[in-house]
N, CA, C and O of each residue as an XYZ file, in Angstrom:
360
protein
N      10.406     11.557    -19.259
C      10.989     10.428    -18.566
C      12.497     10.419    -18.766
O      12.998     10.927    -19.769
N      13.198      9.858    -17.840
C      14.652      9.791    -17.877
C      15.108      8.693    -18.836
O      14.419      7.689    -19.022
N      16.291      8.902    -19.447
C      16.806      7.907    -20.383
C      17.477      6.737    -19.688
O      17.612      5.666    -20.280
N      17.899      6.917    -18.448
C      18.622      5.868    -17.738
C      17.749      5.122    -16.749
O      16.540      5.342    -16.686
N      18.366      4.235    -15.972
C      17.617      3.494    -14.945
C      17.173      4.417    -13.816
O      17.775      5.465    -13.586
N      16.130      4.023    -13.124
C      15.651      4.795    -11.974
C      15.155      3.845    -10.895
O      14.807      2.695    -11.161
N      15.132      4.352     -9.683
C      14.637      3.570     -8.547
C      14.014      4.531     -7.539
O      14.409      5.693     -7.445
N      13.051      4.037     -6.801
C      12.433      4.853     -5.756
C      11.905      3.957     -4.645
O      11.631      2.773     -4.838
N      11.775      4.569     -3.479
C      11.175      3.904     -2.317
C      10.123      4.855     -1.771
O      10.369      6.055     -1.654
N       8.963      4.331     -1.441
C       7.887      5.138     -0.854
C       7.464      4.503      0.464
O       7.367      3.281      0.579
N       7.217      5.348      1.448
C       6.750      4.887      2.753
C       5.391      5.524      3.000
O       5.243      6.743      2.911
N       4.399      4.693      3.312
C       3.061      5.165      3.635
C       2.737      4.731      5.058
O       2.952      3.577      5.429
N       2.223      5.658      5.844
C       1.931      5.340      7.241
C       0.608      5.982      7.639
O       0.276      7.071      7.171
N      -0.127      5.324      8.480
C      -1.392      5.868      8.992
C      -1.461      5.611     10.490
O      -1.179      4.508     10.958
N      -1.834      6.633     11.226
C      -1.954      6.552     12.683
C      -3.232      7.268     13.105
O      -3.739      8.128     12.385
N      -3.731      6.917     14.247
C      -4.888      7.593     14.850
C      -6.087      7.681     13.909
O      -6.647      8.757     13.702
N      -6.473      6.547     13.348
C      -7.673      6.469     12.515
C      -8.790      5.917     13.391
O      -8.708      4.791     13.880
N      -9.819      6.704     13.582
C     -10.927      6.281     14.440
C     -12.006      5.585     13.628
O     -12.288      5.954     12.488
N     -12.599      4.579     14.237
C     -13.579      3.743     13.546
C     -15.018      3.992     13.993
O     -15.942      3.328     13.523
N     -15.201      4.931     14.882
C     -16.559      5.238     15.329
C     -16.719      6.752     15.456
O     -15.733      7.487     15.511
N     -17.963      7.203     15.502
C     -18.245      8.641     15.562
C     -17.754      9.288     16.847
O     -17.435     10.477     16.856
N     -17.690      8.529     17.927
C     -17.256      9.071     19.216
C     -15.727      9.097     19.356
O     -15.200      9.581     20.357
N     -15.032      8.582     18.360
C     -13.564      8.504     18.395
C     -13.048      7.735     19.612
O     -12.100      8.158     20.274
N     -13.687      6.604     19.889
C     -13.251      5.768     21.011
C     -12.613      4.460     20.543
O     -11.879      3.826     21.301
N     -12.884      4.054     19.308
C     -12.313      2.814     18.750
C     -11.302      3.204     17.676
O     -11.649      3.847     16.686
N     -10.058      2.809     17.885
C      -8.985      3.231     16.995
C      -8.416      2.055     16.208
O      -8.167      0.987     16.767
N      -8.213      2.257     14.916
C      -7.563      1.261     14.067
C      -6.078      1.247     14.429
O      -5.467      2.309     14.548
N      -5.490      0.068     14.607
C      -4.047      0.028     14.897
C      -3.248      0.713     13.786
O      -3.522      0.518     12.602
N      -2.265      1.513     14.180
C      -1.432      2.215     13.215
C      -0.622      1.230     12.383
O      -0.386      0.096     12.800
N      -0.199      1.673     11.205
C       0.567      0.808     10.318
C       1.492      1.634      9.440
O       1.288      2.831      9.239
N       2.514      0.964      8.923
C       3.455      1.555      7.976
C       3.743      0.531      6.887
O       3.955     -0.648      7.172
N       3.748      0.987      5.643
C       4.012      0.108      4.498
C       5.120      0.720      3.644
O       5.139      1.929      3.410
N       6.038     -0.120      3.184
C       7.132      0.302      2.316
C       6.900     -0.274      0.918
O       6.557     -1.447      0.771
N       7.090      0.562     -0.108
C       6.998      0.134     -1.499
C       8.314      0.490     -2.193
O       8.968      1.462     -1.815
N       8.707     -0.288     -3.204
C       9.935     -0.016     -3.954
C       9.663     -0.177     -5.437
O       8.843     -0.997     -5.848
N      10.373      0.630     -6.245
C      10.180      0.587     -7.702
C      11.524      0.734     -8.397
O      12.339      1.572     -8.014
N      11.753     -0.079     -9.417
C      12.924      0.059    -10.278
C      12.433      0.081    -11.728
O      11.438     -0.551    -12.084
N      13.169      0.831    -12.544
C      12.777      0.985    -13.930
C      14.048      1.105    -14.780
O      14.977      1.827    -14.418
N      14.079      0.391    -15.914
C      15.249      0.427    -16.800
C      14.793      0.478    -18.253
O      13.790     -0.132    -18.622
N      15.547      1.218    -19.079
C      15.240      1.203    -20.510
C      15.786     -0.070    -21.144
O      16.908     -0.486    -20.857
N      14.975     -0.690    -22.015
C      15.373     -1.925    -22.708
C      14.830     -1.853    -24.129
O      13.617     -1.928    -24.323
N      15.678     -1.712    -25.103
C      15.338     -1.754    -26.528
C      14.100     -0.912    -26.864
O      13.121     -1.440    -27.391
N      14.136      0.367    -26.568
C      13.056      1.266    -26.962
C      11.850      1.295    -26.047
O      10.912      2.050    -26.306
N      11.836      0.515    -25.001
C      10.748      0.552    -24.019
C      11.359      0.711    -22.629
O      12.570      0.575    -22.458
N      10.535      0.993    -21.664
C      10.970      1.080    -20.275
C      10.269     -0.033    -19.507
O       9.041     -0.109    -19.486
N      11.063     -0.896    -18.877
C      10.529     -2.010    -18.085
C      10.633     -1.625    -16.614
O      11.678     -1.166    -16.153
N       9.538     -1.817    -15.887
C       9.534     -1.465    -14.470
C       9.009     -2.624    -13.638
O       8.213     -3.445    -14.093
N       9.482     -2.654    -12.413
C       8.989     -3.616    -11.423
C       8.709     -2.839    -10.151
O       9.561     -2.093     -9.669
N       7.517     -3.015     -9.613
C       7.128     -2.319     -8.391
C       6.684     -3.355     -7.369
O       5.813     -4.183     -7.635
N       7.292     -3.290     -6.211
C       6.968     -4.212     -5.125
C       6.238     -3.426     -4.056
O       6.825     -2.583     -3.377
N       4.950     -3.708     -3.911
C       4.133     -3.051     -2.914
C       4.181     -3.870     -1.622
O       4.229     -5.100     -1.665
N       4.169     -3.191     -0.482
C       4.215     -3.836      0.827
C       5.458     -4.731      0.917
O       5.374     -5.930      1.184
N       6.590     -4.109      0.688
C       7.890     -4.775      0.612
C       8.139     -5.747      1.762
O       8.632     -6.850      1.526
N       7.816     -5.374      2.986
C       8.095     -6.222      4.165
C       6.905     -7.096      4.529
O       6.902     -7.713      5.594
N       5.886     -7.163      3.661
C       4.712     -8.016      3.866
C       4.010     -7.724      5.195
O       3.625     -8.639      5.923
N       3.853     -6.433      5.495
C       3.191     -6.007      6.732
C       1.738     -6.487      6.751
O       1.068     -6.496      5.719
N       1.269     -6.873      7.898
C      -0.131     -7.272      8.091
C      -0.855     -6.120      8.777
O      -0.546     -5.769      9.916
N      -1.825     -5.533      8.068
C      -2.554     -4.400      8.626
C      -3.919     -4.302      7.965
O      -4.183     -4.943      6.947
N      -4.769     -3.497      8.554
C      -6.093     -3.238      7.996
C      -6.195     -1.770      7.638
O      -5.698     -0.906      8.361
N      -6.842     -1.494      6.516
C      -6.960     -0.119      6.050
C      -8.151      0.614      6.653
O      -8.152      1.842      6.726
N      -9.156     -0.127      7.083
C     -10.318      0.485      7.718
C     -11.110     -0.604      8.439
O     -10.765     -1.784      8.374
N     -12.142     -0.207      9.104
C     -12.989     -1.154      9.814
C     -14.243     -0.455     10.302
O     -14.404      0.752     10.122
N     -15.119     -1.212     10.913
C     -16.350     -0.621     11.453
C     -16.914     -1.534     12.530
O     -16.714     -2.748     12.484
N     -17.627     -0.950     13.511
C     -18.257     -1.764     14.552
C     -19.536     -2.417     14.022
O     -20.215     -1.865     13.156
N     -19.846     -3.579     14.548
C     -21.082     -4.289     14.212
C     -22.261     -3.469     14.727
O     -22.257     -3.042     15.882
N     -23.264     -3.244     13.889
C     -24.433     -2.450     14.290
C     -25.214     -3.116     15.416
O     -25.840     -2.427     16.221
N     -25.185     -4.441     15.485
C     -25.938     -5.161     16.519
C     -25.150     -5.335     17.815
O     -25.747     -5.523     18.875
N     -23.820     -5.275     17.747
C     -22.979     -5.484     18.925
C     -21.734     -4.614     18.775
O     -20.777     -4.991     18.099
N     -21.760     -3.441     19.418
C     -20.663     -2.478     19.286
C     -19.323     -3.036     19.767
O     -18.277     -2.458     19.472
N     -19.339     -4.136     20.496
C     -18.107     -4.751     20.961
C     -17.399     -5.549     19.876
O     -16.243     -5.938     20.042
N     -18.090     -5.795     18.764
C     -17.512     -6.566     17.663
C     -17.065     -5.595     16.572
O     -17.830     -4.729     16.148
N     -15.814     -5.751     16.122
C     -15.284     -4.908     15.062
C     -15.001     -5.756     13.824
O     -14.570     -6.905     13.922
N     -15.252     -5.169     12.669
C     -14.920     -5.802     11.401
C     -13.809     -4.976     10.744
O     -13.865     -3.746     10.736
N     -12.813     -5.654     10.200
C     -11.673     -4.980      9.597
C     -11.521     -5.387      8.135
O     -11.914     -6.486      7.742
N     -10.948     -4.496      7.338
C     -10.629     -4.780      5.934
C      -9.118     -4.941      5.826
O      -8.395     -3.945      5.792
N      -8.630     -6.178      5.772
C      -7.177     -6.372      5.689
C      -6.630     -5.918      4.336
O      -7.269     -6.085      3.297
N      -5.434     -5.342      4.382
C      -4.758     -4.908      3.163
C      -4.078     -6.101      2.506
O      -3.874     -7.140      3.134
N      -3.738     -5.940      1.257
C      -3.032     -6.996      0.523
C      -1.637     -7.190      1.100
O      -1.033     -6.251      1.618
N      -1.138     -8.398      1.007
C       0.242     -8.676      1.391
C       1.182     -8.168      0.310
O       0.804     -7.320     -0.498
N       2.386     -8.676      0.292
C       3.379     -8.269     -0.704
C       2.847     -8.555     -2.108
O       2.331     -9.639     -2.379
N       2.980     -7.567     -2.996
C       2.465     -7.681     -4.353
C       3.497     -7.140     -5.346
O       4.074     -6.075     -5.129
N       3.722     -7.868     -6.420
C       4.656     -7.446     -7.456
C       3.878     -7.044     -8.702
O       2.971     -7.753     -9.138
N       4.245     -5.895     -9.267
C       3.633     -5.422    -10.507
C       4.748     -5.152    -11.513
O       5.705     -4.437    -11.215
N       4.619     -5.725    -12.698
C       5.588     -5.544    -13.768
C       4.926     -4.706    -14.860
O       3.767     -4.934    -15.205
N       5.659     -3.745    -15.400
C       5.086     -2.893    -16.442
C       6.056     -2.625    -17.566
O       7.272     -2.692    -17.389
N       5.502     -2.319    -18.729
C       6.279     -1.935    -19.893
C       5.659     -0.655    -20.440
O       4.465     -0.619    -20.738
N       6.474      0.404    -20.573
C       6.013      1.678    -21.102
C       6.698      1.951    -22.432
O       7.869      1.631    -22.636
N       5.923      2.554    -23.329
C       6.477      2.960    -24.625
C       5.839      4.287    -25.003
O       4.621      4.439    -24.916
N       6.655      5.251    -25.422
C       6.119      6.542    -25.900
C       5.730      6.390    -27.364
O       6.573      6.086    -28.208
N       4.468      6.601    -27.658
C       3.986      6.438    -29.040
C       4.113      7.707    -29.793
O       3.758      7.764    -30.971
């Protein structure tokens, strides 16, 4: 690990995800941005990671209703989420 501060940005995107075997029902494409900063503080490393930085609304997957193929069910992704961490080398 680096002795100084660090930062990173990650972009995750998904397009053309089909929800049925015939590839006729497509999940709307999405893009999510994440950011991370990390700084050394008194012998430990403190980090903050912000997932879904712009609070994008999207679904990660879905499936058609077995009884009515016209009905789709989606699994919405989490909104903006903050994670704080402390690392120490033992």
